[in-house]
BALOBA-1460 file (C-alpha; in Angstrom, 3 decimals):
// residues 345
<rec num="1" residu="m" x="42.642" y="-37.702" z="-36.616"/>
<rec num="2" residu="q" x="43.557" y="-35.984" z="-39.894"/>
<rec num="3" residu="k" x="41.511" y="-37.220" z="-42.847"/>
<rec num="4" residu="n" x="42.429" y="-37.351" z="-46.513"/>
<rec num="5" residu="t" x="39.612" y="-35.171" z="-47.853"/>
<rec num="6" residu="e" x="38.745" y="-36.270" z="-51.394"/>
<rec num="7" residu="m" x="37.571" y="-33.687" z="-53.950"/>
<rec num="8" residu="l" x="34.768" y="-35.150" z="-56.078"/>
<rec num="9" residu="s" x="32.909" y="-33.846" z="-59.124"/>
<rec num="10" residu="s" x="29.213" y="-34.016" z="-59.968"/>
<rec num="11" residu="i" x="29.481" y="-36.986" z="-62.358"/>
<rec num="12" residu="d" x="27.345" y="-40.024" z="-61.541"/>
<rec num="13" residu="e" x="30.322" y="-42.114" z="-60.434"/>
<rec num="14" residu="d" x="31.359" y="-39.510" z="-57.872"/>
<rec num="15" residu="l" x="27.785" y="-39.041" z="-56.607"/>
<rec num="16" residu="a" x="27.629" y="-42.796" z="-56.024"/>
<rec num="17" residu="k" x="30.951" y="-42.630" z="-54.160"/>
<rec num="18" residu="a" x="29.690" y="-39.764" z="-51.990"/>
<rec num="19" residu="a" x="26.495" y="-41.677" z="-51.210"/>
<rec num="20" residu="q" x="28.493" y="-44.758" z="-50.216"/>
<rec num="21" residu="l" x="30.663" y="-42.663" z="-47.885"/>
<rec num="22" residu="i" x="27.508" y="-41.384" z="-46.163"/>
<rec num="23" residu="r" x="26.065" y="-44.892" z="-45.860"/>
<rec num="24" residu="d" x="29.368" y="-46.014" z="-44.326"/>
<rec num="25" residu="g" x="29.226" y="-43.327" z="-41.616"/>
<rec num="26" residu="g" x="31.401" y="-40.716" z="-43.327"/>
<rec num="27" residu="l" x="31.078" y="-36.939" z="-43.728"/>
<rec num="28" residu="v" x="30.525" y="-35.477" z="-47.198"/>
<rec num="29" residu="a" x="30.081" y="-31.822" z="-48.151"/>
<rec num="30" residu="f" x="27.812" y="-31.179" z="-51.131"/>
<rec num="31" residu="p" x="26.110" y="-28.227" z="-52.827"/>
<rec num="32" residu="t" x="22.491" y="-27.244" z="-52.372"/>
<rec num="33" residu="e" x="20.712" y="-24.284" z="-53.909"/>
<rec num="34" residu="t" x="21.262" y="-22.337" z="-50.666"/>
<rec num="35" residu="v" x="24.791" y="-23.075" z="-49.370"/>
<rec num="36" residu="y" x="27.055" y="-26.141" z="-49.226"/>
<rec num="37" residu="g" x="25.966" y="-28.660" z="-46.588"/>
<rec num="38" residu="l" x="28.006" y="-31.132" z="-44.523"/>
<rec num="39" residu="g" x="26.115" y="-34.404" z="-44.676"/>
<rec num="40" residu="a" x="26.012" y="-37.567" z="-42.575"/>
<rec num="41" residu="n" x="23.518" y="-40.405" z="-42.207"/>
<rec num="42" residu="a" x="20.835" y="-38.846" z="-40.004"/>
<rec num="43" residu="l" x="19.972" y="-42.247" z="-38.502"/>
<rec num="44" residu="d" x="23.564" y="-42.929" z="-37.384"/>
<rec num="45" residu="p" x="24.223" y="-41.063" z="-34.098"/>
<rec num="46" residu="k" x="27.985" y="-41.615" z="-34.268"/>
<rec num="47" residu="a" x="28.211" y="-40.179" z="-37.791"/>
<rec num="48" residu="v" x="26.065" y="-37.188" z="-36.834"/>
<rec num="49" residu="s" x="28.282" y="-36.534" z="-33.792"/>
<rec num="50" residu="e" x="31.232" y="-36.239" z="-36.179"/>
<rec num="51" residu="i" x="29.501" y="-33.279" z="-37.868"/>
<rec num="52" residu="f" x="29.631" y="-31.364" z="-34.591"/>
<rec num="53" residu="n" x="33.283" y="-32.306" z="-34.093"/>
<rec num="54" residu="a" x="34.355" y="-31.303" z="-37.608"/>
<rec num="55" residu="k" x="32.582" y="-27.941" z="-37.458"/>
<rec num="56" residu="g" x="33.217" y="-27.125" z="-33.808"/>
<rec num="57" residu="r" x="29.440" y="-26.738" z="-33.531"/>
<rec num="58" residu="p" x="27.680" y="-26.377" z="-30.150"/>
<rec num="59" residu="a" x="25.816" y="-29.574" z="-29.234"/>
<rec num="60" residu="d" x="22.555" y="-27.719" z="-28.507"/>
<rec num="61" residu="n" x="22.314" y="-26.366" z="-32.078"/>
<rec num="62" residu="p" x="19.922" y="-28.736" z="-33.929"/>
<rec num="63" residu="l" x="20.511" y="-29.981" z="-37.473"/>
<rec num="64" residu="i" x="18.304" y="-30.034" z="-40.558"/>
<rec num="65" residu="v" x="17.498" y="-33.426" z="-42.078"/>
<rec num="66" residu="h" x="17.583" y="-33.483" z="-45.891"/>
<rec num="67" residu="i" x="15.458" y="-35.850" z="-47.963"/>
<rec num="68" residu="s" x="15.164" y="-36.539" z="-51.704"/>
<rec num="69" residu="d" x="11.441" y="-37.349" z="-51.920"/>
<rec num="70" residu="v" x="8.453" y="-35.761" z="-50.178"/>
<rec num="71" residu="s" x="7.187" y="-39.152" z="-49.021"/>
<rec num="72" residu="q" x="10.265" y="-39.559" z="-46.804"/>
<rec num="73" residu="v" x="9.053" y="-36.860" z="-44.409"/>
<rec num="74" residu="y" x="6.542" y="-39.387" z="-43.045"/>
<rec num="75" residu="n" x="9.462" y="-41.554" z="-41.888"/>
<rec num="76" residu="l" x="10.617" y="-38.677" z="-39.661"/>
<rec num="77" residu="s" x="7.302" y="-37.383" z="-38.312"/>
<rec num="78" residu="d" x="3.895" y="-38.931" z="-37.528"/>
<rec num="79" residu="e" x="2.232" y="-35.520" z="-37.444"/>
<rec num="80" residu="v" x="2.494" y="-34.016" z="-40.909"/>
<rec num="81" residu="t" x="-0.371" y="-31.531" z="-40.797"/>
<rec num="82" residu="i" x="-2.410" y="-30.090" z="-43.645"/>
<rec num="83" residu="p" x="-0.484" y="-26.759" z="-43.421"/>
<rec num="84" residu="a" x="2.754" y="-28.739" z="-43.656"/>
<rec num="85" residu="e" x="1.513" y="-30.558" z="-46.743"/>
<rec num="86" residu="r" x="0.514" y="-27.237" z="-48.306"/>
<rec num="87" residu="v" x="3.922" y="-25.627" z="-47.901"/>
<rec num="88" residu="m" x="5.744" y="-28.789" z="-48.981"/>
<rec num="89" residu="e" x="3.646" y="-28.877" z="-52.151"/>
<rec num="90" residu="a" x="4.273" y="-25.172" z="-52.772"/>
<rec num="91" residu="f" x="7.981" y="-24.912" z="-51.966"/>
<rec num="92" residu="w" x="9.617" y="-28.364" z="-52.162"/>
<rec num="93" residu="p" x="12.095" y="-28.984" z="-53.523"/>
<rec num="94" residu="g" x="13.385" y="-25.607" z="-52.404"/>
<rec num="95" residu="p" x="14.910" y="-23.424" z="-49.689"/>
<rec num="96" residu="l" x="12.291" y="-24.113" z="-47.005"/>
<rec num="97" residu="t" x="12.758" y="-26.181" z="-43.839"/>
<rec num="98" residu="v" x="9.697" y="-27.315" z="-41.876"/>
<rec num="99" residu="v" x="9.784" y="-28.087" z="-38.152"/>
<rec num="100" residu="l" x="7.503" y="-30.973" z="-37.190"/>
<rec num="101" residu="p" x="7.001" y="-33.321" z="-34.212"/>
<rec num="102" residu="r" x="9.633" y="-36.041" z="-34.545"/>
<rec num="103" residu="k" x="9.339" y="-39.788" z="-34.505"/>
<rec num="104" residu="p" x="11.218" y="-41.641" z="-31.726"/>
<rec num="105" residu="g" x="13.585" y="-43.140" z="-34.308"/>
<rec num="106" residu="v" x="15.192" y="-39.790" z="-35.066"/>
<rec num="107" residu="p" x="18.374" y="-39.669" z="-32.923"/>
<rec num="108" residu="d" x="18.603" y="-37.085" z="-30.138"/>
<rec num="109" residu="v" x="21.928" y="-35.818" z="-31.484"/>
<rec num="110" residu="v" x="20.159" y="-34.628" z="-34.669"/>
<rec num="111" residu="t" x="17.499" y="-32.634" z="-32.807"/>
<rec num="112" residu="s" x="19.651" y="-31.615" z="-29.817"/>
<rec num="113" residu="g" x="17.129" y="-33.466" z="-27.659"/>
<rec num="114" residu="l" x="14.114" y="-31.490" z="-28.877"/>
<rec num="115" residu="d" x="10.777" y="-33.191" z="-29.533"/>
<rec num="116" residu="t" x="10.771" y="-31.730" z="-33.052"/>
<rec num="117" residu="v" x="12.725" y="-32.379" z="-36.238"/>
<rec num="118" residu="a" x="13.634" y="-29.911" z="-39.000"/>
<rec num="119" residu="v" x="13.273" y="-31.302" z="-42.535"/>
<rec num="120" residu="r" x="13.805" y="-30.025" z="-46.035"/>
<rec num="121" residu="m" x="14.059" y="-31.262" z="-49.619"/>
<rec num="122" residu="p" x="16.788" y="-29.282" z="-51.411"/>
<rec num="123" residu="d" x="16.439" y="-28.024" z="-54.983"/>
<rec num="124" residu="h" x="19.792" y="-29.070" z="-56.405"/>
<rec num="125" residu="p" x="20.463" y="-32.078" z="-58.663"/>
<rec num="126" residu="v" x="23.737" y="-32.949" z="-56.909"/>
<rec num="127" residu="a" x="22.200" y="-32.890" z="-53.428"/>
<rec num="128" residu="l" x="19.174" y="-34.896" z="-54.531"/>
<rec num="129" residu="g" x="21.381" y="-37.342" z="-56.410"/>
<rec num="130" residu="i" x="23.546" y="-38.032" z="-53.372"/>
<rec num="131" residu="i" x="20.640" y="-38.327" z="-50.913"/>
<rec num="132" residu="s" x="18.610" y="-40.623" z="-53.171"/>
<rec num="133" residu="r" x="21.625" y="-42.855" z="-53.822"/>
<rec num="134" residu="a" x="22.485" y="-42.971" z="-50.104"/>
<rec num="135" residu="g" x="19.013" y="-44.316" z="-49.325"/>
<rec num="136" residu="v" x="18.963" y="-42.609" z="-45.914"/>
<rec num="137" residu="p" x="17.922" y="-39.159" z="-44.668"/>
<rec num="138" residu="v" x="20.966" y="-36.883" z="-44.473"/>
<rec num="139" residu="a" x="21.609" y="-34.490" z="-41.579"/>
<rec num="140" residu="a" x="23.434" y="-31.491" z="-43.026"/>
<rec num="141" residu="p" x="24.255" y="-28.093" z="-41.522"/>
<rec num="142" residu="s" x="26.334" y="-25.622" z="-43.539"/>
<rec num="143" residu="a" x="29.762" y="-27.019" z="-44.433"/>
<rec num="144" residu="n" x="31.887" y="-24.418" z="-42.647"/>
<rec num="145" residu="s" x="33.691" y="-23.968" z="-39.367"/>
<rec num="146" residu="s" x="31.041" y="-22.981" z="-36.846"/>
<rec num="147" residu="g" x="30.478" y="-19.226" z="-36.727"/>
<rec num="148" residu="k" x="32.195" y="-18.413" z="-40.038"/>
<rec num="149" residu="p" x="30.369" y="-17.236" z="-43.183"/>
<rec num="150" residu="s" x="28.538" y="-20.104" z="-44.815"/>
<rec num="151" residu="p" x="30.222" y="-21.661" z="-47.877"/>
<rec num="152" residu="t" x="28.796" y="-21.039" z="-51.342"/>
<rec num="153" residu="t" x="31.620" y="-22.737" z="-53.283"/>
<rec num="154" residu="a" x="33.550" y="-25.983" z="-52.869"/>
<rec num="155" residu="g" x="36.673" y="-23.879" z="-52.293"/>
<rec num="156" residu="h" x="35.081" y="-22.289" z="-49.229"/>
<rec num="157" residu="v" x="34.399" y="-25.766" z="-47.818"/>
<rec num="158" residu="a" x="37.956" y="-26.929" z="-48.426"/>
<rec num="159" residu="e" x="39.296" y="-23.768" z="-46.775"/>
<rec num="160" residu="d" x="37.437" y="-24.590" z="-43.548"/>
<rec num="161" residu="l" x="37.162" y="-28.366" z="-43.399"/>
<rec num="162" residu="s" x="39.929" y="-29.957" z="-45.454"/>
<rec num="163" residu="g" x="41.463" y="-32.735" z="-43.364"/>
<rec num="164" residu="k" x="38.373" y="-32.981" z="-41.150"/>
<rec num="165" residu="i" x="35.845" y="-34.618" z="-43.495"/>
<rec num="166" residu="d" x="35.893" y="-37.451" z="-46.026"/>
<rec num="167" residu="a" x="34.927" y="-35.672" z="-49.246"/>
<rec num="168" residu="v" x="33.742" y="-32.468" z="-50.906"/>
<rec num="169" residu="v" x="31.523" y="-32.683" z="-53.993"/>
<rec num="170" residu="d" x="32.042" y="-29.663" z="-56.258"/>
<rec num="171" residu="g" x="28.771" y="-28.624" z="-57.867"/>
<rec num="172" residu="g" x="29.705" y="-25.024" z="-58.608"/>
<rec num="173" residu="p" x="28.474" y="-21.868" z="-56.842"/>
<rec num="174" residu="c" x="25.163" y="-21.895" z="-54.974"/>
<rec num="175" residu="r" x="22.193" y="-20.193" z="-56.611"/>
<rec num="176" residu="v" x="20.415" y="-18.670" z="-53.563"/>
<rec num="177" residu="g" x="23.440" y="-17.945" z="-51.352"/>
<rec num="178" residu="v" x="21.709" y="-17.779" z="-47.947"/>
<rec num="179" residu="e" x="20.350" y="-20.692" z="-45.942"/>
<rec num="180" residu="s" x="16.794" y="-22.002" z="-46.070"/>
<rec num="181" residu="t" x="13.882" y="-20.387" z="-44.305"/>
<rec num="182" residu="v" x="12.901" y="-22.388" z="-41.217"/>
<rec num="183" residu="i" x="9.215" y="-22.414" z="-40.260"/>
<rec num="184" residu="d" x="7.844" y="-24.053" z="-37.117"/>
<rec num="185" residu="l" x="4.570" y="-25.748" z="-37.981"/>
<rec num="186" residu="t" x="4.032" y="-27.129" z="-34.474"/>
<rec num="187" residu="q" x="2.698" y="-23.707" z="-33.430"/>
<rec num="188" residu="e" x="-0.433" y="-21.796" z="-34.400"/>
<rec num="189" residu="p" x="0.011" y="-19.493" z="-36.171"/>
<rec num="190" residu="p" x="3.191" y="-20.902" z="-37.727"/>
<rec num="191" residu="v" x="6.422" y="-19.144" z="-36.743"/>
<rec num="192" residu="i" x="9.420" y="-18.330" z="-38.931"/>
<rec num="193" residu="l" x="12.456" y="-19.260" z="-36.841"/>
<rec num="194" residu="r" x="14.998" y="-18.183" z="-39.468"/>
<rec num="195" residu="p" x="14.435" y="-16.057" z="-42.592"/>
<rec num="196" residu="g" x="15.883" y="-17.455" z="-45.779"/>
<rec num="197" residu="g" x="15.308" y="-18.307" z="-49.421"/>
<rec num="198" residu="v" x="11.493" y="-18.467" z="-49.131"/>
<rec num="199" residu="t" x="10.103" y="-15.116" z="-48.003"/>
<rec num="200" residu="q" x="7.502" y="-14.397" z="-45.342"/>
<rec num="201" residu="e" x="5.302" y="-12.909" z="-48.051"/>
<rec num="202" residu="e" x="5.449" y="-16.156" z="-50.044"/>
<rec num="203" residu="l" x="4.639" y="-18.257" z="-46.990"/>
<rec num="204" residu="e" x="1.687" y="-16.063" z="-46.052"/>
<rec num="205" residu="g" x="0.343" y="-16.545" z="-49.579"/>
<rec num="206" residu="v" x="-0.042" y="-20.242" z="-48.713"/>
<rec num="207" residu="l" x="-0.616" y="-20.283" z="-44.941"/>
<rec num="208" residu="g" x="-2.188" y="-16.942" z="-44.121"/>
<rec num="209" residu="h" x="-0.724" y="-15.037" z="-41.162"/>
<rec num="210" residu="v" x="2.756" y="-16.152" z="-40.105"/>
<rec num="211" residu="e" x="4.652" y="-14.900" z="-37.049"/>
<rec num="212" residu="t" x="8.389" y="-14.206" z="-36.832"/>
<rec num="213" residu="a" x="10.408" y="-15.450" z="-33.868"/>
<rec num="214" residu="a" x="12.937" y="-13.900" z="-31.520"/>
<rec num="215" residu="s" x="15.570" y="-15.680" z="-33.621"/>
<rec num="216" residu="f" x="15.667" y="-12.493" z="-35.673"/>
<rec num="217" residu="a" x="17.266" y="-10.755" z="-32.689"/>
<rec num="218" residu="e" x="21.014" y="-10.816" z="-32.150"/>
<rec num="219" residu="d" x="20.703" y="-11.679" z="-28.451"/>
<rec num="220" residu="y" x="18.433" y="-14.744" z="-28.540"/>
<rec num="221" residu="v" x="18.581" y="-16.783" z="-25.335"/>
<rec num="222" residu="g" x="17.257" y="-20.226" z="-24.464"/>
<rec num="223" residu="a" x="17.330" y="-23.573" z="-26.269"/>
<rec num="224" residu="p" x="17.393" y="-22.938" z="-30.036"/>
<rec num="225" residu="r" x="14.618" y="-24.675" z="-32.004"/>
<rec num="226" residu="s" x="16.410" y="-24.066" z="-35.291"/>
<rec num="227" residu="p" x="19.911" y="-23.484" z="-36.650"/>
<rec num="228" residu="g" x="20.844" y="-19.802" z="-36.765"/>
<rec num="229" residu="m" x="18.862" y="-18.768" z="-33.695"/>
<rec num="230" residu="k" x="21.159" y="-18.557" z="-30.685"/>
<rec num="231" residu="y" x="24.813" y="-18.271" z="-31.630"/>
<rec num="232" residu="r" x="26.803" y="-15.634" z="-33.430"/>
<rec num="233" residu="h" x="26.964" y="-16.749" z="-37.051"/>
<rec num="234" residu="y" x="28.330" y="-15.832" z="-40.439"/>
<rec num="235" residu="s" x="31.278" y="-13.887" z="-39.012"/>
<rec num="236" residu="p" x="34.528" y="-13.309" z="-40.931"/>
<rec num="237" residu="k" x="37.855" y="-12.815" z="-39.149"/>
<rec num="238" residu="a" x="37.600" y="-9.038" z="-39.595"/>
<rec num="239" residu="e" x="35.344" y="-6.923" z="-37.398"/>
<rec num="240" residu="v" x="32.062" y="-6.116" z="-39.162"/>
<rec num="241" residu="v" x="30.347" y="-2.741" z="-38.787"/>
<rec num="242" residu="l" x="26.826" y="-2.531" z="-40.228"/>
<rec num="243" residu="v" x="25.304" y="0.827" z="-41.176"/>
<rec num="244" residu="i" x="21.496" y="0.881" z="-41.364"/>
<rec num="245" residu="g" x="19.441" y="3.813" z="-42.606"/>
<rec num="246" residu="e" x="16.341" y="4.778" z="-44.542"/>
<rec num="247" residu="h" x="18.202" y="6.518" z="-47.380"/>
<rec num="248" residu="a" x="21.099" y="5.199" z="-49.451"/>
<rec num="249" residu="d" x="22.832" y="8.591" z="-49.593"/>
<rec num="250" residu="e" x="22.880" y="8.830" z="-45.771"/>
<rec num="251" residu="i" x="24.351" y="5.336" z="-45.554"/>
<rec num="252" residu="t" x="27.012" y="6.223" z="-48.140"/>
<rec num="253" residu="q" x="28.000" y="9.359" z="-46.236"/>
<rec num="254" residu="k" x="28.314" y="7.479" z="-42.931"/>
<rec num="255" residu="v" x="30.332" y="4.653" z="-44.477"/>
<rec num="256" residu="s" x="32.711" y="7.238" z="-45.987"/>
<rec num="257" residu="e" x="33.107" y="8.932" z="-42.598"/>
<rec num="258" residu="l" x="33.915" y="5.597" z="-40.959"/>
<rec num="259" residu="l" x="36.467" y="4.777" z="-43.656"/>
<rec num="260" residu="a" x="38.232" y="8.076" z="-43.032"/>
<rec num="261" residu="k" x="38.265" y="7.445" z="-39.281"/>
<rec num="262" residu="y" x="39.656" y="3.914" z="-39.569"/>
<rec num="263" residu="h" x="42.238" y="5.079" z="-42.138"/>
<rec num="264" residu="c" x="43.534" y="7.616" z="-39.619"/>
<rec num="265" residu="q" x="43.822" y="4.767" z="-37.093"/>
<rec num="266" residu="g" x="45.963" y="2.784" z="-39.540"/>
<rec num="267" residu="k" x="43.305" y="0.129" z="-40.104"/>
<rec num="268" residu="i" x="42.989" y="-1.824" z="-43.360"/>
<rec num="269" residu="t" x="39.372" y="-1.443" z="-44.467"/>
<rec num="270" residu="g" x="36.930" y="-3.282" z="-46.671"/>
<rec num="271" residu="v" x="33.408" y="-2.392" z="-47.755"/>
<rec num="272" residu="l" x="30.413" y="-4.536" z="-48.714"/>
<rec num="273" residu="a" x="28.500" y="-2.241" z="-51.038"/>
<rec num="274" residu="a" x="25.657" y="-2.211" z="-53.522"/>
<rec num="275" residu="a" x="26.415" y="-1.731" z="-57.219"/>
<rec num="276" residu="e" x="24.967" y="1.766" z="-57.096"/>
<rec num="277" residu="t" x="27.479" y="2.993" z="-54.486"/>
<rec num="278" residu="a" x="30.545" y="0.710" z="-54.676"/>
<rec num="279" residu="a" x="32.584" y="3.149" z="-56.796"/>
<rec num="280" residu="k" x="32.059" y="5.989" z="-54.287"/>
<rec num="281" residu="y" x="34.240" y="4.514" z="-51.549"/>
<rec num="282" residu="s" x="37.933" y="5.087" z="-50.935"/>
<rec num="283" residu="s" x="38.844" y="1.828" z="-49.222"/>
<rec num="284" residu="d" x="41.561" y="-0.813" z="-49.352"/>
<rec num="285" residu="a" x="39.029" y="-3.293" z="-50.760"/>
<rec num="286" residu="v" x="35.439" y="-2.993" z="-51.971"/>
<rec num="287" residu="f" x="33.168" y="-5.911" z="-52.820"/>
<rec num="288" residu="n" x="30.189" y="-5.183" z="-55.080"/>
<rec num="289" residu="l" x="27.264" y="-7.319" z="-53.869"/>
<rec num="290" residu="g" x="24.931" y="-6.329" z="-56.701"/>
<rec num="291" residu="s" x="22.103" y="-3.896" z="-57.273"/>
<rec num="292" residu="r" x="19.708" y="-2.777" z="-54.551"/>
<rec num="293" residu="e" x="17.028" y="-3.342" z="-57.181"/>
<rec num="294" residu="c" x="17.869" y="-7.065" z="-57.172"/>
<rec num="295" residu="p" x="18.000" y="-8.310" z="-53.553"/>
<rec num="296" residu="e" x="18.365" y="-11.895" z="-54.801"/>
<rec num="297" residu="e" x="21.733" y="-10.901" z="-56.281"/>
<rec num="298" residu="i" x="22.824" y="-9.380" z="-52.973"/>
<rec num="299" residu="a" x="21.786" y="-12.553" z="-51.114"/>
<rec num="300" residu="r" x="23.683" y="-14.734" z="-53.582"/>
<rec num="301" residu="s" x="26.885" y="-12.661" z="-53.163"/>
<rec num="302" residu="l" x="26.796" y="-11.977" z="-49.412"/>
<rec num="303" residu="f" x="28.833" y="-14.849" z="-47.940"/>
<rec num="304" residu="y" x="31.209" y="-14.845" z="-50.896"/>
<rec num="305" residu="g" x="31.834" y="-11.140" z="-50.275"/>
<rec num="306" residu="l" x="32.554" y="-11.601" z="-46.572"/>
<rec num="307" residu="r" x="35.051" y="-14.349" z="-47.335"/>
<rec num="308" residu="y" x="36.633" y="-12.337" z="-50.173"/>
<rec num="309" residu="l" x="37.287" y="-9.346" z="-47.917"/>
<rec num="310" residu="d" x="38.793" y="-11.627" z="-45.276"/>
<rec num="311" residu="m" x="41.187" y="-12.926" z="-47.925"/>
<rec num="312" residu="q" x="42.284" y="-9.345" z="-48.612"/>
<rec num="313" residu="g" x="43.520" y="-9.139" z="-45.016"/>
<rec num="314" residu="v" x="41.277" y="-6.275" z="-43.933"/>
<rec num="315" residu="d" x="40.882" y="-5.349" z="-40.264"/>
<rec num="316" residu="i" x="37.411" y="-3.814" z="-40.576"/>
<rec num="317" residu="i" x="34.529" y="-4.613" z="-42.915"/>
<rec num="318" residu="i" x="31.896" y="-1.896" z="-43.200"/>
<rec num="319" residu="s" x="28.641" y="-3.068" z="-44.727"/>
<rec num="320" residu="e" x="25.770" y="-1.031" z="-46.038"/>
<rec num="321" residu="g" x="22.320" y="-2.026" z="-44.805"/>
<rec num="322" residu="y" x="19.508" y="-3.080" z="-47.148"/>
<rec num="323" residu="s" x="15.743" y="-3.236" z="-47.315"/>
<rec num="324" residu="e" x="14.257" y="-6.045" z="-45.216"/>
<rec num="325" residu="k" x="11.487" y="-6.750" z="-47.721"/>
<rec num="326" residu="g" x="11.405" y="-10.193" z="-49.321"/>
<rec num="327" residu="i" x="14.736" y="-12.012" z="-49.226"/>
<rec num="328" residu="g" x="16.232" y="-8.798" z="-47.827"/>
<rec num="329" residu="a" x="15.019" y="-10.051" z="-44.427"/>
<rec num="330" residu="a" x="17.432" y="-12.985" z="-44.738"/>
<rec num="331" residu="v" x="20.279" y="-10.719" z="-45.889"/>
<rec num="332" residu="m" x="19.848" y="-8.364" z="-42.951"/>
<rec num="333" residu="n" x="19.431" y="-11.230" z="-40.475"/>
<rec num="334" residu="r" x="22.829" y="-12.585" z="-41.569"/>
<rec num="335" residu="l" x="24.509" y="-9.177" z="-41.512"/>
<rec num="336" residu="k" x="23.172" y="-8.361" z="-38.047"/>
<rec num="337" residu="k" x="24.453" y="-11.675" z="-36.691"/>
<rec num="338" residu="a" x="27.853" y="-11.163" z="-38.351"/>
<rec num="339" residu="a" x="28.251" y="-7.595" z="-37.113"/>
<rec num="340" residu="g" x="30.277" y="-6.635" z="-34.069"/>
<rec num="341" residu="s" x="28.525" y="-3.264" z="-34.039"/>
<rec num="342" residu="i" x="25.494" y="-1.755" z="-35.769"/>
<rec num="343" residu="i" x="25.001" y="1.950" z="-36.491"/>
<rec num="344" residu="f" x="21.405" y="3.134" z="-36.964"/>
<rec num="345" residu="l" x="20.986" y="6.440" z="-38.789"/>
């Protein structure tokens, strides 16, 4: 059934309205520091099921539960370990999701039947304001059609989900631009299931050695223990070709060769490029992600750039590859999952 999706602002009155919609079993998209999330009452199985319907999300892809106060994690898990308390103290509120053993009261639909629950406390005043006013934990995946680039503006949400959800709260563009890091603390050593806004280096500064999971691969099989593990994600309508190399000049040369080839085939091309090389390309559209010297800027611009190039009607998007140090690991994880083909130099 078509819904009348209401556009709300970040004033207190609208945050209260959004919270009431969630309490009443509705779906509300709201900004976090990472990307916009699509929230429902995590303790209401029917409301959570509507998230999957609105997004077209596979039922075996678990959700992250968002809270507004650290103490609320104990309502979701009886086994909050000392390592979990350390990372929550270090990184909450912030772009880190912890996977813990779940309490029986957490509905199966939230966890896709797993015996664990993924929890985070976002670092955004709008998100925290809505969750605290709702008075319930809020299950919230990214507020996009499943498989598409995640939304970093309210306009992106409306483009995908208008008519399918009850409201969108506009809190401006997202600061981080890629989803939270997900770390499984039920294993020893802990395992990063999805790279994101908190880096492996930062986590190891608190926990010591941390492993990385097969979720980093593009061909993960089995039951996913975290969002972003199994399915193709972050993909625009256009085909994405990713060029990975050790040296920026080699990448630039290969991208230029590909542009010439696709031009001869009559293809409309777009390029995702760093600031240092964007002006070198002869393409129908070029999106400048930011400097290679500032990977946080590239992360913040990535999903916006993919959606921008789609709006230009390109057939092919060629993306440069980037260093996988720090938040670059999250950038490259998203690009690899978005890409239809990857060229290694």
